C-alpha positions as a Markdown table, in Angstrom:
| # | Residue | x | y | z |
|---|---|---|---|---|
| 1 | Met | 11.8 | -2.0 | 6.1 |
| 2 | Ala | 10.0 | -5.3 | 5.9 |
| 3 | Lys | 8.6 | -6.4 | 2.5 |
| 4 | Val | 5.1 | -6.7 | 3.9 |
| 5 | Cys | 1.9 | -4.9 | 2.8 |
| 6 | Ala | 0.4 | -2.8 | 5.6 |
| 7 | Ile | -3.2 | -3.5 | 4.5 |
| 8 | Cys | -3.4 | -7.2 | 3.4 |
| 9 | Gly | -0.2 | -8.6 | 4.9 |
| 10 | Lys | 1.1 | -9.9 | 1.6 |
| 11 | Lys | 4.8 | -10.9 | 2.0 |
| 12 | Pro | 7.6 | -12.6 | 0.0 |
| 13 | Val | 7.1 | -16.3 | -0.9 |
| 14 | Ser | 9.9 | -18.7 | -1.9 |
| 15 | Gly | 10.2 | -20.7 | -5.0 |
| 16 | Asn | 12.7 | -21.9 | -7.5 |
| 17 | Asn | 14.5 | -20.6 | -10.6 |
| 18 | Val | 14.3 | -23.4 | -13.1 |
| 19 | Ser | 16.9 | -23.4 | -15.9 |
| 20 | His | 16.6 | -25.0 | -19.3 |
| 21 | Ala | 18.6 | -27.9 | -18.0 |
| 22 | Asn | 16.0 | -28.2 | -15.2 |
| 23 | Asn | 18.5 | -27.0 | -12.5 |
| 24 | Lys | 16.7 | -25.5 | -9.6 |
| 25 | Thr | 18.0 | -22.7 | -7.3 |
| 26 | Lys | 16.0 | -21.0 | -4.6 |
| 27 | Arg | 14.5 | -17.5 | -5.2 |
| 28 | Arg | 12.1 | -15.1 | -3.6 |
| 29 | Phe | 8.9 | -13.7 | -5.2 |
| 30 | Leu | 8.5 | -10.2 | -3.7 |
| 31 | Pro | 5.2 | -8.4 | -3.6 |
| 32 | Asn | 4.9 | -5.2 | -5.6 |
| 33 | Leu | 5.0 | -2.7 | -2.8 |
| 34 | Gln | 4.7 | 1.1 | -3.2 |
| 35 | Thr | 5.3 | 3.7 | -0.5 |
| 36 | Val | 2.1 | 5.8 | -0.2 |
| 37 | Arg | 1.1 | 8.8 | 1.9 |
| 38 | Ala | -2.2 | 7.5 | 3.2 |
| 39 | Leu | -4.6 | 8.5 | 5.9 |
| 40 | Val | -4.2 | 6.2 | 8.9 |
| 41 | Asp | -6.6 | 7.1 | 11.8 |
| 42 | Gly | -7.2 | 10.5 | 10.2 |
| 43 | Thr | -3.5 | 11.4 | 10.1 |
| 44 | Pro | -1.3 | 11.1 | 7.0 |
| 45 | Lys | 1.5 | 8.5 | 7.2 |
| 46 | Arg | 3.8 | 6.8 | 4.8 |
| 47 | Ile | 3.0 | 3.1 | 4.5 |
| 48 | Ser | 4.0 | 0.4 | 2.1 |
| 49 | Val | 1.1 | -1.0 | 0.3 |
| 50 | Cys | 0.9 | -3.6 | -2.5 |
| 51 | Thr | -0.5 | -2.5 | -5.8 |
| 52 | Ser | -3.4 | -4.9 | -5.6 |
| 53 | Cys | -4.7 | -3.1 | -2.5 |
| 54 | Leu | -4.2 | 0.3 | -4.3 |
| 55 | Lys | -6.1 | -0.9 | -7.3 |
| 56 | Ala | -8.9 | -2.3 | -5.2 |
| 57 | Gly | -9.3 | 1.0 | -3.4 |
| 58 | Lys | -8.5 | -0.3 | 0.1 |
| 59 | Val | -6.3 | 2.8 | 0.8 |
| 60 | Ile | -7.4 | 6.4 | 1.3 |
| 61 | Lys | -4.6 | 8.4 | -0.2 |
| 62 | Asn | -3.7 | 11.8 | 1.4 |
| 63 | Val | -3.3 | 14.6 | -1.1 |
| 64 | Arg | -1.1 | 17.4 | 0.0 |
| 65 | Gly | -2.7 | 20.8 | -0.1 |
| 66 | Arg | -6.2 | 19.4 | -0.2 |
| 67 | Arg | -8.5 | 21.9 | 1.4 |
| 68 | Arg | -11.2 | 20.7 | 3.7 |
| 69 | Pro | -14.8 | 21.8 | 2.8 |
| 70 | Pro | -15.8 | 24.9 | 4.7 |
| 71 | Gln | -17.8 | 24.2 | 7.9 |
| 72 | Gln | -21.4 | 25.2 | 7.9 |
| 73 | Ala | -21.9 | 28.2 | 10.2 |
| 74 | Ala | -24.9 | 27.9 | 12.5 |
| 75 | Val | -27.4 | 30.5 | 11.3 |
| 76 | Ser | -29.7 | 31.9 | 13.9 |
| 77 | Ser | -32.9 | 33.4 | 12.5 |
């Protein structure tokens, strides 16, 4: 699974670990991705989303067992 957010496309960036002696070694800064059951085109799917997208409300979560509101019946009078 790629470390990429399905909503905003955030992905790992590279940088350096810097020691007290100022030695530098390469490292990766990974996005904080969470696997979420979300509605994608009306169907629930598991997608990996960064926490900033979750907090901003860019994802519609799917709740298992959620009942749809009853449909209004056409009343003929």
